[in-house]
C-alpha positions in Angstrom: 48.8 61.5 -51.1 49.7 60.9 -54.7 51.2 57.6 -53.7 48.0 56.6 -52.0 45.9 57.6 -55.0 48.2 55.6 -57.3 48.0 52.6 -55.0 44.2 52.9 -55.0 44.1 53.1 -58.8 46.3 50.0 -59.1 44.1 48.1 -56.6 41.0 49.1 -58.5 42.5 48.0 -61.8 43.6 44.7 -60.4 40.1 44.1 -59.0 38.6 45.0 -62.3 40.8 42.5 -64.2 40.0 39.8 -61.6 36.4 40.5 -62.1 36.9 40.2 -65.9 38.2 36.7 -65.5 35.3 35.8 -63.2 37.5 34.3 -60.5 38.8 31.6 -62.8 42.3 30.3 -62.3 44.8 31.6 -64.9 47.9 29.5 -65.6 50.6 30.6 -68.0 52.7 27.9 -69.6 56.2 28.5 -70.9 57.4 25.8 -73.4 61.1 26.5 -73.3 64.2 25.4 -75.3 67.5 27.2 -74.8 65.6 30.2 -73.4 68.0 31.3 -70.7 68.8 34.7 -72.3 65.1 35.7 -72.6 63.3 33.8 -69.9 63.7 36.5 -67.2 62.6 39.3 -69.5 59.5 37.3 -70.5 58.7 36.3 -66.9 59.0 39.8 -65.5 56.6 41.1 -68.0 53.9 38.6 -67.0 50.9 40.3 -65.1 51.4 38.2 -62.0 48.5 40.1 -60.3 46.1 38.0 -62.4 48.2 35.0 -63.2 47.8 32.4 -60.5 50.5 29.9 -61.5 53.3 29.6 -64.1 54.5 26.3 -65.6 57.9 26.1 -67.2 58.8 23.0 -69.3 62.4 22.8 -70.4 62.7 20.5 -73.4 66.3 19.2 -72.6 67.9 22.6 -73.3 71.7 22.8 -73.6 71.8 25.9 -71.5 70.7 26.8 -67.9 67.1 27.5 -68.7 65.8 25.5 -65.8 68.2 27.2 -63.3 67.0 30.6 -64.5 63.5 29.5 -63.9 64.3 28.3 -60.4 66.0 31.6 -59.6 63.0 33.5 -60.8 60.9 31.5 -58.3 58.8 29.7 -60.8 56.9 27.1 -58.8 56.2 24.4 -61.4 59.3 23.3 -63.2 59.5 20.3 -65.5 62.6 19.2 -67.4 62.6 16.7 -70.2 65.7 14.6 -70.1 65.4 13.9 -73.8 64.2 16.5 -76.3 60.5 15.7 -77.1 60.0 18.5 -79.7 57.8 21.6 -79.7 54.5 19.6 -79.7 55.8 17.2 -77.0 56.7 20.2 -74.8 53.2 21.6 -75.1 51.7 18.3 -74.1 53.6 18.5 -70.8 52.6 22.1 -70.4 48.9 21.5 -70.8 48.9 18.3 -68.8 50.5 20.1 -65.8 48.2 23.1 -66.1 45.1 20.9 -66.0 46.6 18.9 -63.1 47.0 22.0 -61.0 43.4 23.2 -61.7 43.7 25.8 -64.4 40.5 27.2 -65.8 42.3 29.4 -68.4 45.6 28.3 -69.9 47.8 30.8 -71.8 50.9 29.7 -73.7 53.6 32.4 -73.8 56.9 31.6 -75.6 59.8 32.4 -73.3 61.9 33.6 -76.1 60.1 37.0 -75.8 58.9 37.0 -79.4 55.3 37.7 -78.1 54.7 40.3 -75.5 53.2 38.9 -72.2 51.3 42.2 -71.8 48.4 40.7 -73.8 47.7 38.0 -71.2 45.0 40.1 -69.3 43.1 40.7 -72.5 43.3 37.1 -73.6 42.3 35.8 -70.1 39.4 38.2 -69.9 37.9 37.2 -73.3 37.8 33.6 -72.1 36.8 34.6 -68.5 33.8 36.5 -69.9 32.8 33.5 -72.0 33.2 35.5 -75.2 35.4 32.8 -76.9 36.8 29.6 -75.5 40.0 30.0 -77.4 42.0 33.2 -78.2 44.9 33.6 -80.6 47.4 36.5 -80.6 47.5 37.3 -84.4 50.6 38.8 -85.9 48.7 39.4 -89.2 45.9 41.6 -87.9 47.3 45.1 -88.4 50.9 45.3 -89.6 52.6 43.6 -86.7 54.3 40.8 -88.6 56.4 42.7 -91.1 56.9 45.6 -88.8 58.3 43.2 -86.2 60.8 41.8 -88.7 59.0 38.6 -90.0 61.0 37.4 -93.1 59.0 38.2 -96.2 59.0 34.5 -97.4 57.4 33.5 -94.1 54.9 36.2 -94.4 53.9 35.2 -97.9 53.8 31.5 -96.9 51.6 32.4 -93.9 49.1 34.2 -96.1 48.9 31.5 -98.7 48.6 28.7 -96.1 46.0 30.6 -94.2 43.9 31.2 -97.3 44.1 27.5 -98.1 43.1 26.4 -94.6 40.2 28.9 -94.3 38.9 27.6 -97.6 39.0 23.9 -96.6 38.1 24.4 -92.9 35.4 27.0 -93.7 36.7 29.6 -91.3 38.0 33.2 -91.4 41.1 33.3 -89.2 43.7 35.9 -90.0 46.4 33.2 -89.3 46.8 29.7 -88.1 50.5 29.8 -87.2 50.9 32.0 -84.2 52.4 30.5 -81.1 50.5 32.9 -78.7 47.4 31.0 -77.6 44.9 30.9 -74.8 42.4 28.0 -74.0 39.6 27.3 -71.7 39.9 24.2 -69.6 36.8 22.7 -71.4 38.6 22.9 -74.7 41.7 21.2 -73.5 39.7 18.5 -71.9 37.6 17.9 -75.0 40.3 17.6 -77.7 42.7 14.8 -77.8 46.0 16.7 -78.2 48.0 13.7 -76.9 47.6 12.0 -80.3 49.0 15.0 -82.2 52.5 15.2 -83.5 55.4 16.1 -81.2 56.8 18.5 -83.9 55.7 22.0 -85.0 52.6 20.8 -86.8 51.1 20.2 -83.3 49.9 23.8 -83.3 48.0 23.4 -86.5 46.5 20.1 -85.5 45.1 21.7 -82.3 43.3 24.4 -84.2 41.8 21.8 -86.6 40.6 19.8 -83.6 39.1 22.8 -81.9 37.1 23.7 -85.0 36.1 20.1 -85.6 34.6 20.0 -82.1 32.5 23.1 -83.0 34.4 25.6 -80.8 34.9 29.2 -82.0 38.2 31.0 -81.9 38.7 34.7 -81.2 41.8 36.8 -82.3 43.5 39.9 -81.0 46.2 41.9 -82.6 49.7 41.0 -81.4 53.0 42.8 -82.1 55.9 40.4 -82.5 59.6 40.6 -82.6 62.2 38.8 -84.6 65.8 38.9 -83.2 68.8 36.6 -82.7 67.6 35.1 -79.5 64.0 34.5 -80.7 63.3 30.9 -81.8 62.5 30.4 -85.4 62.6 27.4 -87.7 64.8 27.3 -90.8 63.6 27.2 -94.4 63.8 23.3 -94.6 61.7 22.9 -91.4 59.4 25.6 -92.6 58.8 23.7 -95.9 58.1 20.5 -94.0 55.7 22.4 -91.7 53.9 23.9 -94.7 53.3 20.4 -96.3 52.0 19.3 -92.9 49.6 22.2 -92.8 48.2 21.2 -96.2 47.8 17.6 -95.0 46.0 18.7 -91.8 43.6 20.8 -93.8 42.8 18.0 -96.3 42.4 15.4 -93.5 40.0 17.8 -91.8 38.0 18.4 -95.0 37.7 14.7 -95.8 36.7 13.8 -92.2 33.9 16.4 -92.4 32.7 14.7 -95.5 32.8 11.3 -93.8 35.3 9.9 -96.3 38.1 9.6 -93.7 38.2 8.9 -89.9 41.4 10.3 -88.6 42.4 9.6 -85.0 43.2 13.2 -84.3 39.4 13.9 -84.6 37.9 10.6 -83.5 40.3 9.1 -80.9 
């Protein structure tokens, strides 16, 4: 009797979540690079009762990431024979998601730095037409430092976010999270293909989204820093930081009509 009650409760919950996404197709994309040690843990935490499809893009990893994906039964597997970079990986992810009919696309890093348990919440926000884009913020609350974010990265995050909010005239808690959800409309109406193939791709996407007049919602996201989690070093972080400043300035001058950048006008 208790088992039947539990089954009924689970069935009710699943039906409620499906109602919250309004029958829209939810696709999770996993941009992977040397993620064989964490991919299974990430995948098994995905709420597959509401996720319709999963896309794994392996960016020429040196390990057996693609084999692990195949063993897990991931249907859509793409392997880059040459490393295209973090941005190049995402382009393949979004192109495939749109190709297979996604209405809501959620990027989850397969290094398990971000918990997949927030997928239902992010999907429902877009499914209910509250926001067309949702970011999982490490800065809302105390998730970043509690999860082990290096103090220099935390300080840089806060300074860069303040700079960008000022120039872009927004109030995001952070621009640098890798946990993101998009409506199909947004992905079809920004030209992410012209963006960098490197880490600055993420920042360019946010600038493009705001430039098109879309709003972005945020939810609090715990995060974890550990040996297997991907993270860029100080040199790459510095290059990224300079890129962020450039993206903000380009956005600002495009809004003033002084510049006409291809990331906003292509």
